[in-house]
C-alpha positions in Angstrom: -25.0 -26.0 1.3 -24.7 -27.5 4.9 -21.9 -29.3 6.6 -22.8 -33.1 7.6 -21.8 -32.5 11.8 -18.2 -34.5 11.7 -17.4 -31.5 9.2 -18.5 -29.1 11.7 -16.8 -30.3 13.9 -13.3 -30.3 11.9 -14.0 -27.3 11.0 -14.2 -26.0 14.8 -10.6 -28.1 15.2 -9.0 -26.0 12.3 -10.2 -22.8 13.1 -11.3 -22.7 16.3 -12.1 -18.6 16.6 -14.1 -18.5 13.6 -16.1 -21.0 14.9 -16.6 -19.3 18.5 -17.1 -15.8 16.0 -20.2 -17.9 14.9 -21.6 -19.1 17.1 -21.9 -15.5 19.2 -23.1 -14.5 16.1 -26.0 -18.0 16.3 -26.8 -16.8 19.5 -24.9 -19.6 21.5 -22.1 -20.0 24.2 -18.9 -20.3 22.1 -16.4 -23.3 23.2 -12.7 -21.7 23.0 -9.7 -24.1 24.1 -8.5 -23.2 27.2 -4.3 -21.7 25.6 -3.9 -18.3 26.0 -2.8 -17.9 22.2 -6.4 -18.3 21.2 -8.1 -16.5 24.0 -6.2 -13.0 22.9 -7.3 -14.3 19.1 -10.8 -14.2 20.2 -11.2 -11.0 22.0 -9.2 -9.4 18.7 -12.0 -11.3 16.1 -15.2 -10.3 18.3 -13.7 -6.8 18.2 -13.0 -6.9 14.0 -16.5 -8.7 13.7 -18.1 -6.2 15.9 -20.0 -8.9 17.9 -17.9 -8.3 21.3 -20.8 -6.8 23.3 -22.5 -9.9 22.3 -20.0 -12.2 23.2 -19.6 -10.8 26.5 -23.6 -11.5 27.7 -22.8 -14.9 26.2 -20.0 -16.0 28.9 -20.6 -14.6 31.7 -22.1 -17.3 32.8 -19.1 -19.8 31.7 -16.2 -18.0 30.9 -16.2 -15.2 33.9 -12.8 -14.2 32.9 -12.6 -14.2 29.5 -16.6 -12.0 29.6 -14.1 -9.7 31.5 -12.3 -8.8 28.9 -15.0 -7.6 27.0 -17.0 -5.7 29.5 -15.4 -2.9 28.6 -17.6 -3.3 25.0 -20.4 -4.4 26.5 -21.1 -1.2 28.6 -19.7 0.7 25.8 -22.7 -0.1 24.1 -25.2 -0.5 26.8 -24.4 3.9 27.0 -24.1 4.6 23.3 -27.8 2.9 22.7 -28.8 5.2 25.9 -27.8 8.1 24.5 -29.2 7.3 21.5 -32.5 7.4 22.3 -32.1 10.9 24.2 -30.7 12.0 20.9 -33.6 10.6 18.3 -36.2 11.8 21.2 -34.8 15.9 20.8 -34.2 15.1 16.9 -38.1 14.6 17.3 -38.5 17.6 18.6 -36.8 19.4 16.7 -37.9 18.1 13.4 -41.6 18.1 14.1 -43.5 17.9 11.9 -41.2 17.1 8.9 -40.7 13.7 7.7 -37.8 11.5 8.9 -36.7 8.4 10.3 -34.0 6.7 11.6 -32.1 4.0 9.9 -29.5 1.5 11.1 -27.9 1.2 14.5 -30.3 2.2 17.0 -33.4 0.5 15.5 -30.5 -2.6 14.4 -29.8 -2.7 18.4 -33.2 -2.3 19.6 -34.7 -5.2 17.3 -32.9 -6.9 15.3 -30.1 -8.2 17.5 -29.6 -11.2 19.7 -29.2 -8.9 23.0 -31.3 -5.9 22.7 -29.7 -2.5 23.0 -25.9 -3.6 22.7 -25.6 -3.7 19.0 -22.1 -1.7 18.6 -22.7 1.3 16.5 -20.8 4.7 16.2 -23.8 7.4 15.3 -26.9 7.6 14.6 -28.4 8.1 10.8 -31.7 9.7 10.5 -33.1 11.1 7.0 -35.1 13.4 5.5 -35.9 14.2 2.6 -33.5 16.7 -0.3 -36.3 19.6 -0.1 -36.7 18.9 3.4 -32.7 18.9 3.9 -32.3 22.9 4.5 -35.2 22.8 6.9 -33.8 20.0 8.9 -30.5 21.5 9.3 -31.5 25.3 10.0 -33.7 23.7 13.0 -31.0 21.6 14.3 -28.5 24.3 14.0 -30.8 26.7 15.4 -31.2 23.9 18.9 -27.7 24.4 18.9 -26.0 21.5 17.2 -22.8 21.8 14.8 -21.5 21.1 11.5 -18.1 18.8 12.1 -17.9 18.4 8.2 -14.6 19.8 6.3 -15.2 22.4 3.9 -13.8 19.9 0.7 -16.5 17.3 1.9 -19.4 20.2 1.3 -18.0 21.1 -1.8 -17.3 18.4 -3.3 -18.9 18.1 -7.0 -20.3 14.7 -6.2 -22.6 16.1 -3.9 -22.7 13.5 -0.8 -25.9 12.1 0.4 -25.4 13.4 4.4 -23.9 15.6 6.3 -22.4 15.0 9.6 -23.6 17.2 12.8 -23.0 16.7 17.0 -25.7 17.1 19.1 -25.1 19.3 22.2 -24.5 16.0 24.0 -21.8 15.4 21.7 -24.0 12.4 20.0 -22.5 12.3 16.1 -25.3 12.3 14.3 -25.5 11.6 9.6 -28.2 13.3 8.5 -28.7 11.7 5.1 -31.0 13.3 2.3 -30.2 10.0 0.5 -29.4 6.8 1.5 -26.3 6.3 -1.3 -23.3 8.3 -0.6 -21.9 8.8 -3.8 -23.3 10.6 -6.9 -21.7 7.7 -8.8 -23.1 5.0 -6.3 -26.3 6.9 -6.2 -26.7 6.7 -10.7 -26.2 2.8 -10.1 -29.8 2.3 -7.8 -33.0 4.1 -7.6 -34.2 4.4 -3.9 -36.8 7.1 -3.6 -36.3 9.0 0.0 -39.4 10.2 -0.7 -41.5 7.0 -0.8 -38.9 5.2 1.8 -40.6 8.1 4.3 -44.1 7.8 2.9 -43.8 3.8 4.4 -42.4 4.4 7.2 -43.5 3.0 11.2 -42.9 4.4 14.8 -40.8 2.3 16.3 -39.5 2.6 20.6 -35.3 3.3 20.9 -34.1 3.2 23.7 -37.6 5.0 25.9 -38.2 6.7 22.7 -40.9 6.5 20.3 -38.9 7.1 16.7 -39.5 6.9 13.3 -37.8 4.4 10.9 -38.3 2.7 7.2 -41.2 -0.4 7.0 -40.0 -4.5 7.1 -39.2 -4.8 3.4 -37.4 -1.4 3.2 -34.8 -2.2 6.2 -33.9 -5.7 5.0 -33.1 -4.4 1.7 -31.4 -1.2 3.3 -29.2 -3.1 5.4 -28.1 -5.8 2.8 -27.4 -3.0 0.2 -25.5 -0.9 2.4 -23.4 -4.0 3.9 -23.0 -5.1 0.3 -21.1 -1.6 -0.6 -19.2 -1.4 2.4 -17.8 -4.9 1.9 -20.3 -7.2 3.5 -16.8 -8.3 5.1 -18.2 -8.3 8.9 -20.1 -10.6 11.0 -22.5 -7.8 12.4 -23.4 -6.8 8.9 -24.3 -10.7 8.0 -26.1 -11.1 11.9 -28.4 -7.8 11.0 -29.4 -9.3 7.4 -30.1 -12.9 9.5 -32.4 -11.2 12.3 -33.6 -9.1 9.6 -34.7 -12.1 7.1 -35.8 -14.4 10.2 -38.8 -11.6 11.2 -39.7 -10.8 7.4 -43.5 -12.5 6.6 -43.6 -10.4 3.0 -40.7 -11.8 1.1 -42.8 -10.4 -2.3 -42.1 -7.2 -0.8 -38.5 -8.1 -0.2 -38.0 -8.5 -3.5 -40.2 -6.0 -5.0 -38.2 -3.5 -3.1 -34.5 -5.3 -4.4 -35.9 -5.2 -8.1 -37.0 -1.7 -7.6 -33.7 -0.5 -6.1 -31.4 -2.1 -8.8 -30.4 -3.8 -5.9 -31.0 -7.7 -6.6 -27.1 -8.7 -6.7 -26.5 -7.0 -3.1 -29.6 -8.4 -1.4 -28.8 -11.5 -3.0 -24.8 -11.6 -2.3 -25.9 -10.7 1.9 -28.3 -12.9 2.4 -26.2 -15.7 0.6 -23.0 -15.5 3.1 -25.7 -14.9 6.0 -27.6 -18.1 5.3 -23.5 -19.9 5.0 -22.4 -19.1 8.2 -25.5 -18.4 10.4 -28.5 -20.8 8.6 -30.4 -17.5 7.6 -34.3 -19.4 6.7 -34.7 -17.9 3.4 -36.9 -18.5 0.6 -36.1 -21.5 -2.0 -36.8 -19.6 -4.9 -35.1 -16.9 -3.6 -32.4 -16.1 -6.1 -34.6 -16.8 -9.6 -36.8 -14.3 -8.3 -34.2 -11.2 -7.8 -32.9 -12.2 -11.2 -29.4 -14.0 -10.0 -27.6 -15.9 -12.8 -25.6 -19.3 -12.3 -22.5 -17.4 -13.6 -22.8 -15.2 -10.7 -24.0 -17.4 -7.9 -20.6 -19.5 -8.9 -18.6 -16.4 -8.8 -19.4 -15.2 -5.1 -20.3 -18.8 -3.9 -16.6 -19.8 -4.8 -15.3 -16.8 -3.3 -17.0 -17.1 0.1 -16.2 -20.7 0.0 -12.6 -20.0 0.1 -12.4 -17.3 1.8 -15.5 -17.1 4.3 -16.3 -13.9 6.0 -15.8 -15.0 10.0 -12.4 -15.9 9.4 -11.4 -12.3 7.9 -9.1 -10.6 10.5 -8.5 -7.5 8.1 -10.6 -5.0 6.2 -8.7 -5.1 2.9 -9.9 -8.6 1.8 -11.1 -10.4 -1.9 -14.7 -10.5 -0.5 -15.2 -7.4 0.7 -13.6 -6.1 -3.0 -16.1 -8.6 -4.7 -19.1 -7.5 -2.6 -18.7 -4.2 -3.6 -18.4 -5.2 -7.2 -21.2 -7.2 -7.7 -23.2 -7.2 -10.7 -26.7 -8.3 -12.2 -23.9 -11.5 -13.9 -20.9 -13.3 -13.1 -19.0 -11.9 -15.9 -19.9 -7.8 -15.2 -18.9 -8.7 -11.2 -15.8 -10.5 -12.4 -15.0 -7.2 -14.8 -15.7 -4.4 -12.2 -13.9 -6.4 -9.8 -10.9 -5.9 -12.2 -11.5 -3.1 -12.2 -11.4 -1.6 -8.9 -8.1 -3.8 -7.8 -6.7 -1.9 -10.6 -7.8 1.7 -9.3 -7.0 0.5 -5.8 -3.4 -0.6 -6.8 -3.2 3.0 -9.1 -4.3 4.3 -5.9 -2.0 3.4 -3.8 0.8 4.1 -5.8 -0.3 7.8 -5.7 -0.8 8.2 -2.4 2.4 6.2 -1.6 4.1 8.4 -3.8 3.0 11.8 -2.9 4.1 11.3 1.3 7.1 13.0 0.4 5.3 16.3 0.3 3.3 17.8 3.5 0.1 16.7 4.0 -3.0 18.7 3.1 -4.6 21.2 5.0 -8.4 20.2 5.8 -10.6 23.3 6.8 -13.7 23.0 8.8 -17.1 23.6 6.8 -18.0 27.1 7.4 -21.8 29.0 6.4 -20.5 29.2 2.9 -19.9 25.9 2.7 -23.1 24.7 4.2 -24.9 27.2 1.5 -22.8 25.4 -0.9 -23.7 22.4 0.1 -27.4 22.5 1.0 -27.8 24.5 -3.2 -26.8 21.8 -5.3 -28.4 19.7 -3.1 -31.9 21.1 -4.1 -30.1 21.1 -7.6 -30.4 17.5 -7.6 -33.6 17.7 -6.6 -34.8 20.5 -9.1 -32.8 18.2 -12.0 -36.0 16.0 -13.4 
């Protein structure tokens, strides 16, 4: 529900930093009180929500002193994106005819950000079919790339959906065979990598032609990834907002969300984006996604009491709720309680373990890489 103009002005007076963060994400120049604590708080907030480069661009003319503080963030984002373009060109050469696609960071920065090329991200995510993972990894290793996982990561019985490599130039690349990392979470969804790659399209990223997911897959994946992460930072809501504004075929979005089992995740993230960014959505989207009244009551109440723009820490109820969403309000609350109890138990266990020496982690060797690749192939072979 949109607030009236008077309500909006009152909110800006009560929460000037949060209102300024929202203004940045709406690509409008933020208005901030002249007090130094508020200005410092704003810098911390845009960095927490990962929109500092965008804030720099919007403030350059009206508040050059504050923009200067954020210039380092702008420069880092620009360098990262230009470097990603080079790496994507190298990937295209090394992977050759293998079907692959890049997702999230580079493509979102180029096509789903108010300042193209300035979205913050730390690595390049690449998706290949599970049956081609060995070939893809071998080609990259032969081209001078290095695996940077630890041995225990690759030997994890849950078989992670990605392995981590670094390019010869030092750029981190997550080589995925699944868009969902751990098998307990993968079992909750039905995201077929080969179908995704069968619908891929070409785009240009920082001057390099590359493959990425089609429009509907991109929006559903952005929402699912945001929900599994917590959907508690404005950068992820901004991603969903920008992709939703470019969506023409909502039937495809609904079909993919239902096929993946991601309806609740898509509904939650898009609802948060609409609440703070005014994202235009179909009026009947909740109904088409199978969202119950109880689900919407639970999630809307949390979002009203603890809106994302006011969050400054990763640990929060909105994050826990996003990671707990299920098909109904009751199931969401049950999962929320289970996760809360598990989190408390884990913290107590970690606290109790601090008296001993830290665990020694060994870098992955050839044996660990082989064990991981074989585990992925075994999963492919399992009906």
